[in-house]
C-alpha positions as CSV (number, residue, x, y, z in Angstrom):
1,M,54.8,59.5,60.8
2,K,55.7,58.9,64.3
3,R,59.3,59.9,63.5
4,I,58.1,63.2,61.9
5,L,55.9,63.8,65.1
6,S,58.8,63.1,67.5
7,V,61.1,65.5,65.5
8,F,58.3,68.2,65.6
9,A,57.8,67.6,69.3
10,A,61.7,67.8,70.0
11,G,61.6,71.2,68.0
12,A,58.7,72.4,70.0
13,M,60.3,71.6,73.2
14,A,63.7,73.3,72.0
15,F,61.6,76.4,71.1
16,A,59.9,76.6,74.5
17,A,63.2,76.1,76.2
18,S,64.6,79.0,74.1
19,A,61.7,81.2,75.0
20,Q,62.1,80.5,78.6
21,S,65.7,81.4,78.4
22,G,64.9,85.0,77.8
23,I,63.5,87.5,80.1
24,T,59.8,87.0,79.7
25,P,57.1,89.2,81.5
26,E,56.8,86.3,83.9
27,V,60.4,86.4,84.6
28,L,60.5,90.2,84.9
29,S,57.7,90.2,87.4
30,A,59.6,87.6,89.5
31,L,62.6,89.9,89.5
32,R,60.5,93.1,90.3
33,Q,59.0,91.0,93.3
34,G,62.6,90.0,94.5
35,Y,63.5,93.6,95.1
36,E,62.5,94.9,98.4
37,D,61.3,98.5,98.0
38,N,61.7,99.8,101.6
39,S,63.6,102.8,103.2
40,A,66.8,101.0,103.6
41,A,66.9,99.8,100.1
42,R,66.0,103.3,98.8
43,A,68.8,104.9,101.0
44,R,71.4,102.5,99.8
45,Q,70.3,103.1,96.1
46,G,70.6,106.8,96.7
47,I,74.1,106.3,98.0
48,V,75.3,103.8,95.3
49,S,73.9,105.8,92.4
50,T,75.5,109.1,93.3
51,G,79.0,108.6,94.5
52,S,82.2,106.3,94.1
53,F,81.6,102.9,95.1
54,K,85.0,102.7,96.3
55,K,84.8,105.7,98.6
56,T,81.3,104.8,99.7
57,A,82.3,101.2,100.8
58,L,85.6,102.3,102.6
59,R,85.4,101.5,106.3
60,P,87.3,104.1,108.4
61,D,87.3,101.8,111.3
62,V,89.4,99.2,109.5
63,N,91.6,101.7,107.5
64,T,94.7,101.3,109.6
65,T,97.3,99.3,107.5
66,G,98.6,102.2,105.8
67,K,99.1,104.1,109.1
68,N,101.2,101.1,110.8
69,T,104.5,101.5,108.9
70,Y,106.7,99.4,111.2
71,F,108.1,96.3,109.7
72,S,110.4,93.7,111.6
73,L,112.2,92.9,108.5
74,D,112.7,96.0,106.3
75,I,115.5,96.5,103.5
76,R,116.9,99.9,103.0
77,N,115.2,102.1,100.4
78,T,116.9,102.7,97.1
79,G,114.8,105.6,96.0
80,I,111.4,105.6,94.4
81,A,111.3,105.5,90.5
82,N,108.6,106.7,88.3
83,Q,107.3,104.6,85.2
84,Q,105.1,107.4,84.3
85,S,102.3,106.5,81.7
86,S,104.0,103.4,80.5
87,G,103.5,99.7,81.0
88,R,107.3,99.0,82.2
89,C,106.7,98.1,85.9
90,W,108.3,94.8,85.2
91,M,111.5,96.4,84.0
92,F,111.4,99.0,86.8
93,T,110.9,96.2,89.4
94,G,113.7,93.9,88.1
95,L,116.1,96.9,87.8
96,N,115.1,98.1,91.3
97,V,116.4,94.6,92.6
98,L,119.6,95.1,90.7
99,R,120.0,98.7,91.8
100,N,120.1,97.6,95.4
101,K,123.2,95.5,94.5
102,A,124.7,98.0,92.3
103,M,124.6,100.8,94.9
104,K,126.3,98.7,97.6
105,K,129.2,98.0,94.9
106,L,129.3,101.8,94.1
107,G,129.1,103.0,97.6
108,V,126.4,105.7,96.8
109,S,123.1,106.4,98.3
110,G,121.2,107.1,95.2
111,F,121.3,105.6,91.6
112,Q,119.1,104.8,88.7
113,F,119.6,102.6,85.7
114,S,118.5,103.9,82.3
115,H,115.1,102.2,81.6
116,V,114.8,103.7,78.0
117,Y,118.2,102.1,77.0
118,L,116.9,98.5,77.7
119,F,113.5,99.3,76.7
120,F,114.7,100.0,73.1
121,Y,116.0,96.7,72.9
122,D,112.9,95.1,74.4
123,Q,110.9,96.4,71.7
124,L,113.4,95.6,68.9
125,E,113.4,91.9,70.2
126,K,109.6,91.7,70.6
127,S,109.2,92.9,67.2
128,N,111.7,90.3,65.8
129,L,109.9,87.7,68.0
130,F,106.6,88.4,66.5
131,L,107.8,88.5,62.9
132,Q,109.8,85.2,63.3
133,G,106.5,83.6,64.8
134,I,104.8,84.7,61.7
135,I,107.2,82.9,59.6
136,D,107.2,79.9,61.9
137,T,103.3,79.7,61.6
138,R,103.3,80.4,57.8
139,D,101.6,77.1,56.9
140,K,98.8,77.7,59.4
141,S,95.5,79.3,58.6
142,L,95.0,82.8,59.4
143,D,92.1,81.5,61.7
144,D,94.5,79.2,63.6
145,Q,94.6,80.1,67.4
146,N,98.3,80.6,67.4
147,V,98.2,83.0,64.4
148,Q,95.2,84.8,65.8
149,W,97.1,85.2,69.2
150,L,100.2,86.6,67.3
151,M,98.0,89.0,65.3
152,Q,96.3,90.2,68.5
153,N,99.7,90.5,70.4
154,P,102.5,91.7,68.1
155,L,104.1,94.0,70.7
156,S,103.4,95.3,74.2
157,D,105.2,97.6,76.6
158,G,104.4,94.9,79.4
159,G,106.6,92.0,80.5
160,T,107.8,89.8,83.2
161,Y,111.1,89.0,85.1
162,T,112.2,86.6,82.4
163,G,112.4,89.5,80.0
164,V,114.6,91.4,82.2
165,A,117.0,88.6,82.8
166,D,117.4,87.8,79.1
167,L,117.6,91.5,78.2
168,V,120.1,92.5,80.8
169,T,122.5,89.5,80.1
170,K,122.3,90.2,76.3
171,Y,122.7,94.0,76.1
172,G,123.9,95.1,79.7
173,L,123.0,98.3,81.5
174,I,123.8,101.9,81.8
175,P,123.3,104.7,84.3
176,A,120.2,106.8,83.9
177,E,122.0,110.1,83.1
178,V,123.7,108.5,80.2
179,Q,120.6,108.0,78.2
180,A,117.6,110.0,79.4
181,E,114.0,109.2,78.9
182,T,112.0,110.5,76.2
183,W,108.4,111.5,76.0
184,A,107.5,108.5,74.1
185,S,109.2,106.1,76.7
186,N,107.3,107.9,79.5
187,N,104.1,107.6,77.5
188,T,104.4,104.3,75.4
189,S,100.9,103.5,74.0
190,E,100.8,106.0,71.4
191,F,104.1,105.2,69.6
192,C,103.4,101.4,70.3
193,S,100.1,101.5,68.4
194,H,101.9,102.9,65.3
195,L,104.7,100.1,65.7
196,K,102.1,97.4,66.0
197,R,100.2,98.5,63.0
198,K,103.6,98.5,61.0
199,L,104.4,95.0,62.3
200,R,101.0,93.5,61.4
201,E,101.5,95.0,57.8
202,I,105.0,93.2,57.6
203,A,103.2,90.1,58.8
204,I,100.7,90.0,56.2
205,N,103.4,90.5,53.5
206,L,105.4,87.6,54.9
207,R,102.3,85.2,54.9
208,E,101.5,86.4,51.3
209,Q,105.1,85.7,50.2
210,A,105.0,82.4,51.9
211,A,101.7,81.5,50.1
212,D,103.5,82.4,46.8
213,G,106.2,79.9,47.5
214,K,109.1,82.1,48.9
215,S,111.6,79.9,50.8
216,V,112.3,80.3,54.5
217,E,115.7,82.0,53.7
218,Q,113.9,84.5,51.4
219,L,111.4,85.2,54.2
220,Q,114.2,85.7,56.8
221,A,115.9,88.1,54.4
222,Y,112.6,90.2,53.9
223,K,112.1,90.2,57.6
224,V,115.6,91.6,58.2
225,E,115.2,94.3,55.6
226,Q,111.8,95.3,57.3
227,M,113.4,95.2,60.7
228,K,115.4,98.1,59.6
229,T,112.3,100.3,59.4
230,V,111.5,99.0,62.8
231,Y,114.9,100.1,64.1
232,R,114.7,103.5,62.7
233,M,111.0,103.9,64.2
234,L,112.4,103.0,67.6
235,V,115.2,105.5,67.2
236,M,112.8,108.3,66.7
237,A,110.8,107.4,69.6
238,Y,113.5,106.3,72.1
239,G,116.8,107.5,70.7
240,E,119.7,105.2,69.6
241,P,121.1,103.2,72.3
242,V,124.5,104.0,73.7
243,Q,127.2,101.7,72.9
244,E,130.0,103.0,75.1
245,F,130.2,105.9,77.5
246,L,132.3,107.7,80.1
247,W,131.0,107.8,83.7
248,A,131.9,108.2,87.3
249,P,129.6,107.6,90.5
250,K,128.8,110.8,92.4
251,G,128.3,111.4,96.1
252,K,125.6,113.4,98.0
253,D,127.3,116.7,97.1
254,D,127.1,115.7,93.4
255,K,130.8,115.4,93.1
256,P,132.5,112.5,91.3
257,L,133.9,109.8,93.6
258,S,136.4,108.7,91.0
259,E,137.9,109.6,87.8
260,L,135.9,109.2,84.6
261,R,135.9,105.7,83.1
262,K,134.9,104.3,79.7
263,Y,132.4,101.5,79.9
264,T,130.3,99.3,77.4
265,P,127.0,98.6,78.7
266,M,128.0,94.9,79.3
267,E,131.0,96.0,81.1
268,F,129.0,98.3,83.4
269,Y,126.6,95.3,84.1
270,R,129.2,92.8,85.1
271,E,131.1,95.1,87.2
272,Y,128.4,96.6,89.3
273,C,125.8,93.9,89.2
274,S,128.1,90.8,89.8
275,E,126.7,90.3,93.4
276,A,123.3,89.4,91.9
277,G,124.8,86.4,90.3
278,D,123.5,84.7,87.0
279,L,120.0,86.2,86.5
280,Q,118.9,83.1,84.5
281,K,120.4,80.2,86.3
282,D,120.5,81.5,89.9
283,Y,116.8,82.6,90.1
284,V,113.6,80.8,90.2
285,M,110.2,82.1,89.7
286,L,107.4,80.8,92.3
287,M,103.9,81.2,91.6
288,N,100.5,80.7,93.6
289,D,98.0,79.6,91.2
290,P,95.3,77.4,93.1
291,S,93.5,76.7,89.7
292,R,96.4,74.2,89.0
293,P,98.1,71.5,91.0
294,Y,100.9,72.6,93.4
295,N,104.5,71.4,93.2
296,K,104.5,71.3,89.5
297,V,106.5,73.4,87.0
298,Y,104.7,75.2,84.2
299,E,105.8,77.0,81.1
300,I,103.9,79.5,79.1
301,D,104.4,78.9,75.3
302,M,105.6,81.9,73.2
303,D,105.8,84.1,76.5
304,R,109.2,85.4,76.1
305,H,110.8,88.7,75.0
306,L,113.5,87.4,72.8
307,Y,113.1,84.8,70.1
308,D,116.1,83.1,71.5
309,G,115.2,83.9,75.0
310,H,113.3,81.9,77.7
311,N,109.7,81.3,78.2
312,W,108.0,82.2,81.4
313,L,108.8,79.1,83.7
314,Y,107.5,78.8,87.2
315,L,106.9,76.3,90.1
316,N,103.5,76.4,91.4
317,L,103.5,76.5,95.3
318,D,101.1,76.7,98.1
319,I,100.9,80.3,99.4
320,R,102.3,79.3,102.8
321,D,105.4,77.7,101.5
322,L,105.9,80.7,99.1
323,A,105.5,83.1,101.8
324,Q,108.4,81.5,103.9
325,I,110.7,81.4,101.0
326,A,110.1,85.2,100.5
327,I,110.6,85.8,104.3
328,A,114.0,83.8,104.1
329,S,115.0,86.2,101.3
330,L,114.2,89.3,103.4
331,R,116.0,88.0,106.3
332,D,119.2,88.0,104.3
333,S,118.4,91.6,103.2
334,T,117.6,90.7,99.6
335,Q,114.7,92.2,97.8
336,M,112.5,90.3,95.4
337,Y,110.6,90.7,92.1
338,F,106.9,90.5,93.1
339,S,103.7,90.7,91.1
340,C,100.1,90.8,92.1
341,D,96.6,92.0,91.2
342,V,97.3,95.5,92.4
343,G,93.8,97.1,91.6
344,K,91.9,95.0,94.0
345,F,91.2,96.6,97.3
346,L,93.8,99.3,96.9
347,D,93.5,102.8,98.6
348,S,96.1,104.6,96.2
349,K,96.1,107.6,98.5
350,S,97.3,105.9,101.7
351,G,99.1,103.0,99.9
352,M,96.9,100.3,101.6
353,L,95.9,97.0,100.3
354,D,93.4,95.5,102.6
355,I,90.4,93.3,101.8
356,Q,88.7,94.1,105.1
357,A,88.8,98.0,104.6
358,W,85.9,97.9,102.1
359,D,82.4,96.6,102.6
360,Y,80.9,96.1,99.0
361,D,78.5,93.4,100.5
362,D,76.4,95.7,102.5
363,L,76.7,98.5,100.0
364,L,75.4,96.6,97.1
365,G,73.2,94.0,99.1
366,T,74.8,90.8,98.0
367,T,77.8,88.9,98.7
368,F,81.1,88.3,96.7
369,G,82.0,84.6,97.4
370,M,84.5,83.5,94.8
371,N,87.8,82.1,96.1
372,K,91.2,82.8,94.5
373,K,91.0,79.6,92.3
374,Q,87.5,80.8,91.0
375,R,88.7,84.3,90.3
376,I,91.6,83.0,88.3
377,Q,89.3,80.5,86.3
378,T,86.8,83.2,85.5
379,R,89.4,85.8,84.7
380,D,88.2,88.0,87.5
381,S,91.8,88.1,88.9
382,G,95.2,87.8,87.4
383,S,98.7,89.3,87.9
384,S,98.7,92.8,86.5
385,H,101.5,94.7,88.0
386,A,105.1,94.1,89.3
387,M,106.8,95.8,92.3
388,T,109.9,95.2,94.6
389,L,109.0,93.1,97.6
390,M,111.2,94.7,100.4
391,A,109.6,94.3,103.9
392,V,107.5,92.1,106.2
393,D,106.3,92.4,109.7
394,L,106.3,89.3,111.6
395,D,104.5,88.1,114.9
396,E,106.2,86.5,117.8
397,K,105.8,83.3,116.1
398,G,107.4,84.3,112.8
399,N,104.1,84.4,110.9
400,P,103.7,87.4,108.5
401,I,101.2,90.2,109.6
402,K,101.7,92.6,106.7
403,W,104.1,93.3,103.8
404,K,105.7,96.3,102.0
405,V,106.7,96.8,98.3
406,E,108.6,99.5,96.5
407,N,106.4,100.6,93.8
408,S,107.2,102.6,90.4
409,W,104.5,105.2,90.5
410,G,106.6,108.0,91.9
411,A,107.2,109.2,95.5
412,S,103.9,111.0,95.7
413,S,101.9,107.8,95.1
414,G,100.7,105.6,98.0
415,H,102.7,105.7,101.2
416,N,105.7,107.8,100.0
417,G,105.8,105.6,96.9
418,Y,105.3,102.4,98.8
419,L,102.5,100.1,99.1
420,I,101.5,98.1,102.2
421,M,99.5,94.9,102.3
422,T,97.8,92.7,105.0
423,N,98.8,89.2,104.9
424,E,95.3,88.3,104.0
425,W,95.5,90.6,100.9
426,F,98.8,88.9,100.1
427,N,97.3,85.4,100.2
428,E,94.4,86.4,98.0
429,Y,95.9,88.7,95.4
430,M,99.7,87.9,95.3
431,F,100.8,85.7,92.4
432,R,104.4,85.3,92.2
433,V,108.0,86.2,93.3
434,V,111.3,85.6,92.0
435,V,113.9,84.6,94.4
436,N,117.6,83.4,94.4
437,R,117.6,79.6,94.5
438,K,119.8,79.6,97.8
439,Y,116.6,80.7,99.6
440,V,114.5,77.7,98.2
441,P,114.4,74.6,100.3
442,K,116.0,71.6,98.6
443,K,112.7,69.7,98.4
444,F,111.4,72.6,96.1
445,L,114.5,72.9,94.1
446,K,114.2,69.3,93.2
447,L,110.6,69.9,92.0
448,A,111.8,72.9,89.9
449,D,114.0,70.6,87.8
450,Q,111.0,68.5,86.6
451,T,109.7,68.6,83.0
452,P,107.5,71.6,82.7
453,V,103.6,71.4,81.8
454,R,103.3,73.4,78.6
455,L,100.5,75.9,78.6
456,P,99.3,78.1,75.7
457,A,100.0,81.7,75.5
458,W,96.3,82.7,75.9
459,D,96.1,80.9,79.3
460,P,94.3,82.9,82.0
461,M,97.5,83.2,83.9
462,F,99.4,84.8,81.0
463,M,99.3,88.6,81.8
464,E,102.1,90.8,81.4
465,E,102.8,93.1,84.3
466,Q,102.4,96.8,83.5
């Protein structure tokens, strides 16, 4: 009897706790009493409810970053590109860095690589990566987290530097005029949605065949047969990739600077991007992720563009160490792949990224106190966009004041196509750079060779730049 009563009492307590966890009349009354209905509150409520928070919170007295365009270390402009309505910032950024090297070799002041050429192979490789992942996980339940992640992410137009390195070293590069952009490559979401649906259909068929006892060899053969459909769909959207072409560089007057020459994409890449070195072995990705221990190497599982490519691998460093390495690269006139949470505290009209230029605390009558680590842990912040880091302004002691990046949103966006960020913003919302190993101190290079800590593909820091 005592046991029955104790169980009943425990149930009653659980019920009471459950009732209290809701918004009861008493709780609602307390909430109402907590709101001070005075003239200042009413004035603030009128402002907040009738206009843009971002415009209202902007402080004109602090909005100076975008106006100060002097930089003590500034690499010459290579021309603003435009990714249009696509998620290919990672590719534009990676190719912008290579473009700077190619222009020096070509002796020209303007040049662009064909992004649609490389994007075709990116989408083809990602399709194969997904389908092979389905074969590799054929014995797992459909509810398995790995399988679920695959089904949720069969394909995307986003990516990282690792994808640029793997794709370029496998397929080469061609000039923009050799293979032009299409409507679908400039507006990727619609076609991508159809291709993803087709890939999921093939995936289900693969799993059903595996359940019926088909061998891995039979599944591989079926995958290759279905990849023919994928290839055909990609050709319809982006055109078939050029395999060889005739080309000559042109000067300012649009006249050829040499005779036409025949190239394959790999020949073109090797001849004009040789100064960049080995894109895989000579470069290291540096991350600032305070949610994890510094001075360790991390690898994101299944985060690659090619099945036989490389996962996203990075060395996690204190922001001050990372900044000094970036400065060393800029001192040598070498641009870098750079990624950040670009949507935070951005004035897209002026190209300013400045935390102090907005006062959301006073506007909304509260404070926003999470630090960078907490924002990562709660998924409030993460790397969302890649750009080309090309300039820094240093004070008399060599400390950074502000930074400049070359964006890929067109010349009419931001400050003539560029974004300028305060060093405070850099510290809080910048996440990674990719630098040549020669700019990294030996003590950090030794750390980069350690066995990486493996992280799952759904980790909070896995976010493809778009």
